[in-house]
C-alpha positions in Angstrom: -30.1 -92.9 127.2 -30.6 -94.0 123.6 -29.7 -91.6 120.8 -27.2 -90.5 118.2 -24.3 -88.2 119.1 -22.2 -86.3 116.5 -18.9 -84.9 117.7 -17.0 -83.1 115.0 -16.8 -85.6 112.1 -17.6 -88.6 114.3 -21.0 -90.2 114.9 -21.9 -92.6 117.6 -24.9 -94.8 118.2 -25.9 -95.3 121.9 -28.3 -97.7 123.6 -28.5 -99.8 126.8 -25.3 -98.2 128.1 -23.3 -99.1 124.9 -21.8 -96.7 122.5 -20.7 -97.7 119.0 -18.5 -95.4 116.9 -19.5 -95.2 113.3 -17.3 -94.7 110.2 -17.2 -91.3 108.6 -20.6 -90.6 107.1 -20.7 -87.5 104.9 -24.6 -87.4 105.1 -24.3 -86.5 108.8 -22.1 -83.5 108.3 -24.0 -80.1 107.9 -23.9 -79.0 104.2 -22.1 -75.8 105.1 -19.1 -77.6 106.5 -18.9 -80.7 104.2 -16.3 -79.0 102.0 -14.1 -78.6 105.0 -14.6 -82.2 106.1 -14.0 -84.0 102.8 -10.6 -85.5 103.7 -10.6 -88.8 105.5 -8.4 -89.4 108.6 -4.8 -90.5 108.0 -3.7 -93.7 109.8 -0.6 -95.6 110.8 0.1 -99.3 111.3 3.4 -100.8 112.5 3.5 -104.5 111.7 6.4 -106.6 113.2 7.4 -110.1 112.1 9.9 -112.3 113.9 13.3 -113.8 112.9 14.1 -111.7 109.9 13.6 -112.7 106.2 15.5 -114.8 103.6 16.7 -111.7 101.8 17.8 -113.4 98.6 14.1 -114.3 98.0 12.8 -111.0 99.3 15.0 -108.4 97.6 13.8 -107.4 94.1 16.4 -107.8 91.4 16.1 -104.2 90.2 15.1 -100.8 91.7 12.6 -98.2 90.5 9.0 -98.4 89.3 9.7 -101.1 86.7 11.0 -103.6 89.2 9.7 -107.2 89.2 8.3 -108.6 92.4 10.6 -111.1 94.1 9.4 -114.6 94.9 8.6 -113.7 98.5 6.7 -110.5 97.4 4.7 -112.4 94.8 1.5 -112.2 96.9 1.4 -108.4 96.2 0.9 -108.9 92.5 -2.5 -107.1 92.6 -1.2 -104.6 95.1 2.1 -103.6 93.5 0.9 -100.1 93.0 0.0 -99.8 96.6 3.3 -100.7 98.2 6.9 -99.5 98.5 9.7 -102.1 98.9 12.6 -100.6 100.7 16.0 -102.2 101.1 19.4 -101.1 102.3 18.3 -99.2 105.4 20.1 -99.9 108.7 18.9 -99.7 112.3 22.2 -99.2 114.0 20.8 -98.7 117.5 19.4 -102.2 117.4 22.9 -103.7 117.7 23.1 -105.3 121.1 25.8 -105.2 123.7 27.2 -108.7 123.0 24.6 -111.4 122.3 20.9 -110.6 122.3 20.1 -109.4 118.7 16.5 -110.5 118.8 15.5 -108.6 121.9 17.6 -105.6 121.0 16.3 -105.6 117.5 12.6 -106.1 118.5 12.8 -103.2 121.0 14.5 -101.0 118.4 11.9 -101.9 115.7 10.2 -98.5 115.9 12.1 -96.8 118.7 15.4 -96.9 116.8 17.0 -96.7 120.2 19.6 -98.8 121.9 18.3 -101.0 124.7 20.1 -101.1 128.0 21.1 -104.7 128.6 19.3 -105.5 131.8 16.4 -107.4 133.2 15.2 -104.6 135.5 16.8 -101.3 134.5 14.9 -100.7 131.3 16.2 -97.8 129.2 15.2 -97.5 125.5 13.3 -94.7 123.8 9.8 -93.6 122.7 8.4 -95.6 119.8 7.1 -94.1 116.6 3.5 -95.0 117.4 3.7 -93.2 120.7 5.4 -90.2 119.1 2.3 -90.0 116.8 -0.1 -90.8 119.6 1.2 -87.8 121.6 0.3 -85.5 118.7 -2.9 -87.0 117.2 -4.0 -89.6 119.7 -6.6 -87.2 121.3 -8.5 -87.2 118.1 -9.8 -90.7 118.8 -11.2 -92.6 121.8 -8.1 -94.8 121.8 -4.9 -92.8 121.3 -3.3 -96.0 120.0 -3.9 -99.8 119.9 -1.4 -102.5 120.6 -2.2 -106.0 119.4 -0.2 -109.3 119.0 -0.3 -113.0 118.7 1.8 -114.2 121.6 1.6 -112.8 125.2 3.8 -113.4 128.2 5.3 -111.6 131.1 7.5 -108.5 130.6 9.8 -109.7 133.4 12.7 -112.1 133.3 15.5 -112.9 130.9 14.3 -113.5 127.3 17.5 -113.1 125.3 21.1 -113.3 126.8 20.4 -110.9 129.6 17.8 -108.7 127.9 14.5 -108.2 129.8 11.4 -109.9 128.3 10.0 -106.4 128.1 12.4 -105.8 125.2 11.5 -109.1 123.5 7.7 -108.8 123.8 6.9 -105.2 123.2 7.4 -102.8 120.3 5.4 -99.9 121.6 7.1 -97.8 124.3 5.5 -94.7 125.9 8.8 -93.7 127.5 12.4 -95.0 127.7 11.4 -97.2 130.6 7.7 -97.9 129.9 6.6 -100.5 127.4 2.9 -100.4 126.3 1.5 -103.9 126.7 -0.4 -105.5 123.9 -3.6 -107.4 123.8 -3.4 -111.0 122.4 -7.0 -112.1 122.9 -9.4 -111.1 120.2 -12.3 -110.9 122.7 -10.3 -108.5 124.9 -9.3 -106.5 121.8 -12.9 -106.3 120.6 -14.1 -105.1 124.0 -11.5 -102.4 124.1 -12.3 -101.2 120.6 -16.1 -101.4 120.8 -17.3 -101.7 124.4 -14.5 -100.4 126.6 -12.0 -102.7 128.3 -11.9 -103.0 132.0 -9.2 -105.4 133.2 -10.6 -105.2 136.7 -13.9 -106.9 135.7 -14.4 -110.2 137.5 -15.9 -113.3 135.9 -19.2 -112.4 137.7 -19.1 -108.9 136.1 -18.5 -110.4 132.7 -21.2 -113.0 133.2 -23.7 -110.5 134.4 -23.1 -108.3 131.4 -23.5 -111.1 129.0 -26.5 -112.5 130.8 -28.6 -109.7 129.3 -28.1 -111.6 126.0 -27.6 -108.3 124.3 -24.8 -107.9 121.8 -23.3 -104.5 120.9 -25.5 -104.2 117.8 -28.7 -105.4 119.6 -28.3 -102.4 121.9 -28.3 -99.9 119.1 -30.2 -101.7 116.4 -33.3 -99.5 116.7 -31.2 -96.3 116.5 -29.3 -97.6 113.5 -32.5 -98.3 111.7 -33.7 -94.7 112.3 -30.3 -93.3 111.2 -30.4 -95.2 108.0 -33.5 -93.3 106.9 -31.5 -90.0 107.1 -28.5 -91.2 105.0 -27.8 -91.0 101.3 -27.3 -94.1 99.2 -23.5 -94.3 99.6 -23.6 -93.7 103.3 -26.4 -96.3 103.8 -24.3 -98.9 102.0 -21.2 -97.9 104.1 -23.2 -98.1 107.4 -24.6 -101.5 106.5 -21.2 -102.8 105.4 -19.7 -101.6 108.7 -22.4 -103.0 111.0 -22.4 -106.3 109.2 -18.6 -106.6 109.7 -19.0 -105.8 113.4 -21.7 -108.4 113.8 -19.8 -111.1 112.0 -16.6 -110.4 114.0 -18.6 -110.4 117.2 -20.0 -113.8 116.4 -16.5 -115.1 115.4 -14.9 -114.1 118.7 -17.8 -115.5 120.7 -18.9 -112.4 122.5 -22.5 -113.3 122.5 -22.0 -116.5 124.3 -20.8 -118.2 127.4 -19.5 -115.4 129.5 -15.8 -116.3 129.0 -13.2 -113.9 130.4 -12.2 -110.8 128.4 -8.7 -110.7 129.9 -5.7 -110.9 127.6 -4.7 -114.5 127.0 -1.7 -116.5 125.9 -0.8 -117.8 122.5 -3.2 -120.2 120.8 -2.8 -123.9 121.8 -2.8 -125.2 118.2 -1.5 -124.1 114.8 -5.1 -123.9 113.5 -5.8 -121.4 116.3 -2.7 -119.5 115.2 -4.1 -118.9 111.7 -7.6 -118.1 113.0 -6.3 -115.7 115.6 -4.2 -113.9 112.9 -7.2 -113.5 110.7 -9.3 -112.2 113.6 -6.7 -109.7 114.6 -6.5 -108.4 111.0 -10.3 -108.0 111.0 -10.1 -106.2 114.3 -7.5 -103.8 113.1 -9.5 -103.0 110.0 -12.6 -102.3 112.0 -10.7 -100.3 114.6 -9.5 -98.0 111.9 -12.8 -98.0 110.0 -14.8 -96.9 113.0 -12.1 -94.4 113.9 -11.6 -95.9 117.4 -7.9 -95.3 116.8 -5.7 -94.1 114.0 -2.5 -95.8 115.3 -1.9 -99.5 115.6 1.0 -101.8 116.4 0.9 -105.5 115.7 3.4 -108.3 116.6 3.2 -111.6 114.7 4.6 -113.4 117.7 7.4 -112.4 120.1 11.2 -112.2 119.7 12.8 -115.7 119.1 9.4 -117.0 118.0 9.3 -120.8 117.8 6.0 -120.8 116.0 5.6 -124.0 113.9 4.0 -124.2 110.4 2.9 -127.8 109.9 0.3 -126.5 107.5 3.1 -125.6 105.1 5.0 -128.1 103.1 8.4 -128.1 101.3 9.1 -130.9 98.8 6.1 -132.8 100.2 7.2 -132.6 103.8 5.4 -130.5 106.5 7.4 -127.8 108.3 7.5 -129.0 111.9 10.5 -127.2 113.4 10.2 -123.9 115.0 10.6 -120.7 113.0 13.6 -119.4 115.0 15.4 -122.7 114.7 14.9 -122.7 110.9 16.0 -119.0 110.7 19.5 -120.1 111.9 19.8 -121.7 108.4 23.5 -122.1 108.2 23.1 -121.7 104.4 21.7 -125.2 104.3 19.3 -125.3 101.4 16.6 -127.3 103.1 16.5 -124.7 105.9 16.4 -121.9 103.3 13.6 -123.5 101.5 11.6 -123.8 104.6 12.4 -120.2 105.6 11.3 -119.0 102.2 8.0 -120.9 102.6 7.3 -119.3 105.9 8.2 -115.8 104.6 5.9 -116.3 101.6 3.0 -117.4 103.8 3.6 -114.3 106.0 3.4 -112.0 102.9 0.3 -113.8 101.8 -1.3 -112.8 105.1 -0.2 -109.2 104.8 -1.6 -109.1 101.2 -4.9 -110.4 102.5 -4.9 -107.7 105.2 -4.2 -105.0 102.7 -7.0 -106.3 100.5 -9.4 -106.1 103.4 -8.3 -102.5 104.0 -8.7 -101.7 100.3 -12.2 -103.1 100.4 -13.3 -100.4 102.9 -14.8 -97.2 101.4 -13.2 -94.0 102.8 -15.2 -91.4 100.9 -16.0 -90.7 97.3 -13.6 -92.5 95.0 -11.2 -93.5 97.8 -10.6 -96.6 100.0 -9.0 -96.8 103.4 -5.8 -98.1 101.8 -5.4 -94.6 100.3 -5.3 -93.0 103.7 -3.1 -95.4 105.7 0.7 -96.0 105.9 1.8 -99.4 107.0 5.3 -100.2 108.0 6.4 -103.9 108.0 9.8 -105.1 109.1 11.5 -107.4 111.6 14.0 -107.5 114.5 16.9 -108.6 112.3 17.5 -108.8 108.6 19.0 -112.3 108.1 18.2 -114.6 111.0 21.4 -116.5 110.6 23.7 -113.4 110.6 21.6 -111.4 113.1 22.5 -108.2 111.2 20.7 -104.9 111.5 21.6 -103.4 108.2 19.8 -104.0 104.9 16.6 -104.4 106.8 13.6 -106.0 104.9 10.9 -103.3 104.7 7.5 -103.1 103.1 5.6 -99.8 103.2 2.0 -100.3 102.2 -0.8 -97.8 101.6 -0.7 -94.3 100.0 -0.4 -92.3 103.2 -3.1 -89.8 102.1 -1.4 -89.5 98.7 2.0 -88.5 100.1 3.8 -91.8 99.4 5.4 -92.7 96.1 4.1 -96.2 96.0 4.7 -98.7 93.2 8.5 -98.9 93.3 11.5 -100.6 94.9 13.8 -98.1 96.7 17.2 -99.6 97.2 19.7 -97.7 99.3 23.4 -98.6 99.1 24.7 -100.1 102.3 27.6 -97.6 102.2 25.1 -94.7 102.5 24.2 -95.9 106.1 20.6 -94.5 105.6 18.5 -95.1 108.6 15.3 -97.0 109.4 14.4 -94.1 111.7 14.2 -91.8 108.7 11.7 -94.1 107.0 9.6 -93.9 110.2 9.9 -90.1 110.2 8.6 -90.2 106.6 5.5 -92.2 107.6 4.9 -90.0 110.7 4.8 -87.1 108.3 1.8 -88.6 106.5 -0.3 -88.0 109.6 1.2 -84.5 110.1 3.7 -85.4 112.8 7.2 -83.9 112.4 8.8 -84.9 115.7 11.9 -87.1 115.4 11.9 -90.8 116.4 15.1 -92.4 117.7 18.1 -91.3 115.7 16.1 -89.8 112.8 17.3 -86.7 111.0 14.5 -86.2 108.6 12.2 -87.9 106.0 13.4 -89.9 103.0 12.5 -87.9 99.9 12.7 -91.1 97.8 9.6 -92.4 99.5 7.5 -89.2 98.9 5.8 -87.8 95.8 
C-alpha cells in the first residue's frame, strides 16, 4: 500500500513494499503540538581509531578556551568552537593481563571493563552505546547501528591470547556478547533504508533488484504529493535529504548488478579504503538525519591495524609500511613523522565528517551538529608504550547544548580521572544516567 504514515514526530513514505523514514519536518506536526515537538532528537556517535596517537603532536600546549590547536588538530580550525579536546583521562580496565594491550584496549574503548584473557570464555561489560540503546533505542527503528572498515571472524587468537571478538568489536550487548558491525556500504544502506536480511540468497537479491526500482523510485510519487503540503524550509530539507539518499544509493551501486548485500571484508586497495570511509561517513549522517537510529559506533579498522597509507608522503616518500608497525616508533624521528602524517589525515577525515553533519539542518537555526555528541579515541594512547592513561580524546558536537565545547580540558595524570566518566557525561546528553564500566558520574568540566 502506498501512502504517508506519521508516528509521533516521525514521517515515512511508503510504496511498492518499501518504507523510507524522513527527517523531522515541522510542517507535518499538528499546530497544537508543534510547541511540544520543537526540540530535535539527541544523538551519540562513538568513533574508534587504531594504534593510538602521537601525543606530542596531538596535545595542545595550553588548556582552557584560549588554547591553540595542535598540529594534529589543525583540521578543526573552522570547527574549534564545536569540539572539546580532552587529555589526561585513564582507562584503567583496559590494561591487559600480560601482553595484549590492543585487544584489551579496543574492547574497553566504551565498555571501560576488563576483558577476560581467553579465546572462548568472553567476559567484558556492556558498552556505552548499548547502555544508551537499552534506554532510548526503542524510539527509532534501529536501536543502534554498528559500522566499520575491516571485518573478520570473532573467533581465534588476535592478540596474545585475547579472542578476536575483543579486537574487532567495540559494541557489547552483554559481558559475553559483542554486537557485530557491518563493513559493506551496501549492507549498511540496506539495513538503514530497506531492512537487512542476512538470510537473503543471491536469487532473492537479484529478484528484488530485477524490478529496477530504487528506494526513491518506489516512493517518488508520494514524495511529490507530500512536497505540496510542506512549508518552504521543510521542502528544502526534504529535497536535500532525498537527493542525498539518491546520490549515496548510486555510489554504493544498489541500482545495479544484483551484488550480494552481505557484510564484506576490508577493501582490496588503498583507494577503496578512502572511498569506503567516505561512504561510511555519508551513511552515518543519513542514518542520523532520517532518524533510523540515534546511536552509532564506528571502527576505523580493527585492533593492530596494518592499514597502509601510500597516498600520504613524508619528506617526499610515500608511507608504505603498516600503521601498527609505524606506531611502534621507538622514538625514531622518521617513524614519528609518518605517524604524525597518518594522525593528521585521520583528523582531516573526522573534520570532513563533522562538516557534513554541520551541513544538515535540524530545525530553525540549528544543525545536526548542535544535537549530537561524538566521542573519538583509541585502544591505547601511545602505540609504542601501549599505555592506557592520558588517552587522546576528541568530543565533537554540542550535545543538545549541554557540552562546553570550544576548549581543551587537561586533567592531571595524578588525578586518575576516568574515561568512563567522560562517557557518562555524553550519555547524559541523551538523557541516560546509567553507569558505564567503572564510571562514578559525569565530568562537570565538560558541561555548561
